[in-house]
C-alpha positions in Angstrom: 55.5 1.2 18.0 53.7 -0.1 20.9 50.2 -0.1 21.8 48.6 2.1 23.9 47.3 -0.8 25.9 44.2 -1.4 28.1 45.2 1.7 30.2 42.0 3.9 31.0 41.9 6.7 28.8 39.6 9.9 28.0 39.8 12.9 25.8 41.2 16.1 27.8 38.3 18.3 27.8 39.7 21.4 26.3 36.9 23.9 25.6 35.8 26.3 28.3 32.0 25.0 28.4 33.4 21.4 28.1 35.8 21.9 31.5 32.9 24.0 33.0 30.4 20.9 32.5 33.2 18.7 33.9 33.6 20.9 37.3 29.6 21.4 37.5 29.4 17.4 37.4 32.5 17.0 39.9 30.5 19.6 42.2 27.1 17.7 41.9 28.9 14.1 42.9 30.3 16.4 46.1 27.1 17.6 46.7 25.2 14.0 46.2 28.0 12.4 48.4 27.1 14.9 51.0 23.4 14.4 51.0 20.8 16.9 51.9 21.5 16.5 55.7 24.7 16.9 55.0 24.3 19.8 53.3 22.3 21.7 55.8 25.0 20.6 58.5 27.5 22.1 56.3 25.4 25.4 55.7 25.0 25.4 59.3 28.6 24.8 60.2 30.0 27.0 57.6 28.0 30.0 59.2 29.6 29.6 62.5 33.3 30.6 63.3 34.7 27.0 62.0 35.0 25.4 58.6 33.0 22.5 58.0 34.9 19.2 57.4 33.1 17.3 54.6 32.6 13.6 55.2 32.2 12.1 51.5 31.9 8.3 51.2 33.9 6.6 49.5 32.2 5.8 46.7 31.3 9.4 45.7 34.9 10.3 46.9 36.1 8.2 43.6 33.7 9.5 41.5 34.8 13.3 42.4 38.3 12.0 42.1 37.9 10.6 38.5 36.1 14.2 37.4 38.8 15.9 38.5 41.3 13.5 37.1 39.8 13.7 33.6 39.9 17.3 33.6 43.7 17.3 34.5 45.1 21.1 34.5 44.4 23.6 36.9 41.7 21.5 38.7 43.5 18.7 39.4 46.7 20.6 40.1 44.7 22.3 43.2 43.2 18.8 44.1 47.1 17.8 44.3 47.5 20.8 46.6 44.7 20.1 48.8 46.2 16.4 49.3 49.8 17.2 49.8 50.4 17.9 53.4 47.5 15.6 54.8 44.9 17.5 55.1 41.8 16.0 56.0 38.8 18.1 55.4 37.7 15.0 54.0 37.4 12.0 55.7 40.0 9.5 55.9 38.7 7.2 53.2 38.1 10.5 50.7 41.5 11.9 51.6 43.3 8.8 50.6 41.5 8.9 47.5 42.2 12.5 46.8 45.9 11.9 47.6 45.7 9.5 44.5 45.2 12.8 42.5 49.2 12.9 42.5 49.3 9.7 40.4 45.8 9.4 39.2 45.7 11.8 35.8 44.1 9.7 32.9 46.3 9.8 29.6 45.0 10.9 26.4 43.3 8.4 24.0 45.5 7.7 21.3 43.4 9.6 18.6 44.1 12.9 20.6 48.1 12.0 21.4 48.4 11.4 17.4 46.7 14.8 16.8 49.2 16.3 19.1 52.2 14.9 17.5 51.2 15.8 14.1 50.4 19.5 15.2 53.7 19.6 17.3 56.3 17.5 14.9 54.4 17.7 11.6 53.6 15.3 8.8 56.0 11.8 8.9 57.1 12.5 12.6 57.7 8.8 12.8 60.4 9.0 10.6 62.6 10.6 13.5 61.9 7.7 16.0 63.3 4.0 16.0 60.6 3.4 19.0 57.9 5.2 20.7 56.1 3.6 23.5 52.3 5.0 23.1 51.5 4.0 26.3 52.4 6.9 28.6 55.1 6.1 31.6 53.7 8.9 33.9 50.5 11.2 33.5 49.8 14.4 35.8 47.8 17.3 35.6 49.8 19.2 32.7 50.6 16.3 30.3 51.9 12.8 30.1 55.2 11.4 29.6 56.6 8.9 27.0 59.7 6.6 26.5 61.3 7.2 22.8 64.5 6.2 20.8 65.5 8.1 18.0 67.2 7.3 14.9 70.3 8.2 16.2 70.1 6.1 19.3 69.1 8.5 22.1 66.7 7.4 24.7 64.6 10.1 25.6 61.5 11.4 27.8 58.7 13.2 25.7 56.9 15.5 28.0 53.6 15.8 26.2 51.1 18.7 27.2 47.4 18.1 27.4 45.7 20.1 24.7 43.5 23.2 25.7 45.0 23.2 29.6 47.1 26.3 29.2 44.0 28.3 27.7 41.6 27.2 30.6 44.2 28.2 33.6 42.3 30.9 34.2 38.9 29.8 34.0 39.5 26.8 36.0 41.1 28.8 39.0 38.0 31.0 38.9 35.6 28.5 38.7 37.6 26.6 41.8 37.6 30.0 43.8 33.7 30.0 43.5 33.4 26.3 44.3 35.7 26.8 47.3 33.5 29.9 48.2 30.2 28.3 48.0 31.1 25.3 50.4 32.9 27.6 52.9 35.8 25.0 53.9 38.2 27.6 55.5 37.7 29.7 58.3 35.9 32.9 58.0 38.3 35.9 57.3 41.0 33.8 55.3 41.3 35.4 52.1 42.4 32.5 49.4 42.6 35.1 46.9 46.7 35.0 47.4 46.6 31.4 47.1 44.7 31.0 44.0 46.6 33.6 42.2 49.8 32.2 43.1 48.3 29.0 42.0 47.2 30.6 38.5 50.6 32.1 38.0 52.6 28.8 39.0 50.2 26.9 36.4 50.8 29.5 33.6 54.9 29.0 34.4 54.2 25.1 34.4 52.7 25.2 30.9 55.2 27.5 29.3 57.8 24.6 28.4 60.3 27.3 27.0 60.5 28.4 30.6 60.7 24.8 31.8 63.6 24.3 29.4 65.7 26.9 30.6 64.9 26.2 33.8 66.0 22.6 33.6 69.3 23.8 32.2 69.8 26.5 34.5 69.5 23.5 37.2 71.5 21.0 35.8 74.3 23.4 35.6 73.7 24.4 39.2 74.0 20.4 40.3 77.0 20.1 38.2 78.9 17.0 38.1 77.3 15.8 41.6 77.8 11.7 41.2 74.7 11.6 43.5 72.2 13.4 41.4 71.0 13.2 38.0 69.3 15.9 35.9 68.4 14.7 32.3 70.0 17.3 29.7 67.4 18.9 27.1 67.1 18.0 23.8 66.2 21.3 21.7 65.8 19.6 18.3 62.8 17.0 19.5 61.2 20.1 22.0 58.3 22.5 21.0 56.0 24.5 22.5 53.9 21.5 24.0 56.6 18.9 23.9 59.8 18.8 26.0 62.5 16.4 25.0 64.9 15.2 27.6 67.4 12.4 28.8 65.5 9.4 29.8 66.0 8.9 33.6 66.6 5.7 35.0 64.8 4.6 38.6 61.7 4.0 40.7 59.6 6.9 42.1 61.0 7.2 45.6 57.3 7.2 46.9 57.6 3.4 46.1 60.2 3.1 49.0 57.8 3.9 51.4 55.9 1.2 51.5 58.6 -1.3 49.4 60.9 -3.6 51.4 63.9 -1.3 50.6 66.9 -1.2 53.1 67.0 1.6 56.0 70.5 2.5 54.7 68.5 3.2 51.1 65.9 5.1 52.7 68.5 7.4 55.1 70.4 7.9 51.8 67.6 9.3 49.7 66.3 11.3 52.5 69.5 12.6 53.0 70.1 14.0 49.3 67.0 15.2 48.8 66.9 17.4 52.3 70.6 18.4 51.6 69.6 19.7 47.8 66.2 21.5 49.4 68.7 23.4 51.2 70.9 24.0 48.7 68.2 25.4 46.5 67.0 27.9 49.0 70.5 29.2 50.1 73.0 28.3 47.5 70.9 28.0 43.9 68.3 30.7 44.6 66.3 28.5 42.3 63.8 25.8 43.9 61.9 23.2 42.6 58.8 24.3 44.6 56.5 20.9 43.9 57.5 18.3 46.3 55.4 15.2 44.5 57.4 12.3 45.5 57.4 10.8 41.9 59.2 13.9 40.4 62.4 11.7 42.3 63.4 8.8 41.0 66.0 6.6 42.6 68.2 4.1 41.0 69.5 1.4 43.6 72.4 0.2 41.3 74.0 3.8 40.8 72.8 5.0 44.0 71.6 8.2 42.4 68.6 10.1 42.8 67.1 11.7 39.3 65.6 15.0 39.6 62.3 15.5 37.3 59.7 18.3 36.4 61.1 22.0 36.7 58.1 23.6 35.4 57.5 24.5 39.2 60.6 26.0 39.5 60.9 29.3 41.0 63.6 31.9 41.5 63.9 33.1 45.2 64.6 36.8 45.7 67.5 37.2 47.9 65.6 39.1 50.4 63.5 35.9 50.9 66.8 34.0 51.5 68.1 36.1 54.4 64.6 36.2 55.7 64.3 32.2 56.0 68.3 32.5 57.3 67.2 35.0 59.9 64.0 32.4 60.9 66.5 29.4 61.3 68.9 31.2 63.2 66.3 32.7 65.7 64.8 29.2 65.5 67.9 27.4 66.4 68.8 29.7 69.3 65.1 30.0 70.3 65.1 33.9 70.4 61.4 34.5 70.3 61.8 38.2 69.4 63.8 37.3 66.4 61.5 34.6 65.6 58.5 37.2 65.7 60.1 39.6 63.4 60.8 37.1 60.7 57.3 36.0 61.0 55.9 39.3 60.3 58.0 39.5 57.3 56.7 36.4 56.2 53.1 37.2 56.7 52.5 34.8 59.3 52.1 37.5 61.8 51.2 41.2 61.9 52.9 43.9 64.1 49.4 44.4 66.1 48.6 40.7 66.3 47.3 39.3 69.5 50.1 38.4 72.2 48.3 34.9 72.6 48.6 34.4 68.8 52.1 35.4 68.9 52.8 32.8 71.4 50.9 30.2 69.5 52.7 30.8 66.8 56.3 31.1 68.1 55.8 28.0 70.2 54.6 26.2 67.1 57.6 27.1 64.9 60.0 26.0 67.9 58.2 22.4 67.9 58.8 22.2 64.3 62.4 23.2 64.7 63.1 20.4 66.7 65.3 18.3 64.3 67.3 21.5 63.6 68.5 21.9 67.1 69.2 17.8 67.5 72.7 16.5 67.5 73.0 14.2 65.1 70.9 12.2 62.5 66.8 12.8 63.8 65.0 9.7 63.6 61.7 10.6 61.6 60.8 7.2 61.8 60.6 6.7 65.5 59.3 10.5 65.9 55.7 11.8 66.3 56.8 15.4 65.5 54.9 15.4 62.1 51.4 14.5 64.5 52.2 17.0 66.9 53.0 19.8 64.5 50.1 18.9 62.1 47.3 18.7 64.7 48.6 21.6 66.7 48.9 24.0 63.6 45.7 22.8 62.1 43.3 23.1 65.7 45.0 26.9 65.8 44.0 27.5 62.2 40.6 26.2 62.6 40.3 28.1 65.6 41.1 31.4 63.7 44.1 31.9 65.6 46.2 32.1 62.5 44.1 34.2 60.2 47.0 35.6 57.8 48.1 34.0 54.4 52.1 34.0 54.1 53.5 36.4 51.9 52.5 35.1 48.1 56.2 34.8 46.8 56.7 32.3 49.8 53.4 30.4 49.3 55.0 27.2 47.3 58.2 27.3 49.4 56.3 26.3 52.4 55.1 23.5 50.4 58.3 22.4 49.6 59.7 22.3 52.9 56.6 20.9 54.1 57.2 18.3 51.4 60.6 17.6 52.4 59.4 16.7 56.2 56.8 14.6 55.0 59.2 12.5 53.0 61.5 12.0 55.7 58.7 10.9 58.1 57.0 8.3 54.9 60.8 7.1 54.5 61.2 6.6 58.4 64.5 7.9 57.7 67.3 9.1 59.9 68.3 12.5 58.7 70.9 15.1 60.3 68.9 18.2 59.2 70.6 20.2 62.1 74.5 19.0 60.7 73.0 20.3 56.8 71.4 23.6 58.2 73.6 24.9 60.8 76.5 26.0 58.1 74.0 28.2 56.0 73.3 29.6 59.7 76.9 30.6 60.1 77.2 28.1 62.8 79.9 25.6 61.7 81.8 24.4 59.1 80.0 23.0 55.9 78.1 19.9 55.8 79.4 16.8 54.4 77.6 13.6 52.9 
């Protein structure tokens, strides 16, 4: 078996006191980075109508991020949620560091890893394997992944859950909610309760490996023999409550294509495959993998296939919500503002008695977002500034308290999923025929084919 190597590792704090201490240290780092003058300004701004923007020096942002990365679990997951869509509640340098939370989890030290393996597989577990890489190939908020080869020749990925993470979710979420209220980074009147509650429920789902195993198998059956996609098979004989064993998936994380020297045809292909898959998830499968972390997708240039990972965040979508999204898409395509308003009310964007100016701002923003849907042929995300126009206009309206309502909790992570699709197309600078994919689901023409 291989060495763990020189990669930094720290024990995952598993006790409630230990996790609270680390979060307190993170909060202290945040306060120290802002400084007395900054805290005074933060308090003054937070008492006004607009939330404060935190300017955190890079060295303090790094320490803050390291604290969250060391805690893993719900604290790190919420940091990932904050950074997914480019939100700049922090300054540009701090936002970039926070964004690193998507890949920055520290692995367990060898002793803690050995303890987990002994508890899950029992004494002499090594005899089941010909080889196991003790250095993880990936580490995230819930667990880390190791490559292994069994005695009977199977090459597997073992997803091993961090100890104490499942038991710490509720207290972590409560502590984070307290921290958010103290720093008042959201507009007055915005109730973050539904967001934290949905995050709590999702984290409990993600740490339930039995449920993830069922989602993995159900998703694989729905994808079927699609030659462009690879869903790893579950290996039940080596799966336990805290270890999920599955096929090892080849390929490079698609986020490496963002800065790497990949041909445009490959970037177009990946963005097209994943966009089409996103629409299939909602309209065909009724099962959506709602965590759009780019590292969950691997591209194998040799085969041209995209491997799909991490089904802990898979959500079943009720048919009612599928029809609401279909209705919204039809209305956005035909630019029917009244039908759009009704769909927005169902989704929780608006209320029946919302101010007419707020209604018009929302509908204008949605019509702007629907530009790729109404475009004929491939939409060139690389040549378009649409993301910036939508993002900054939406943020300005939100900060001015024009949008005071959180979406329906059942749809919160669907919004993040489709924002992630949009962001991936933009970052890959890809050409994708969004309209051609979407219009059949709106009953407008024959099914789309790649």
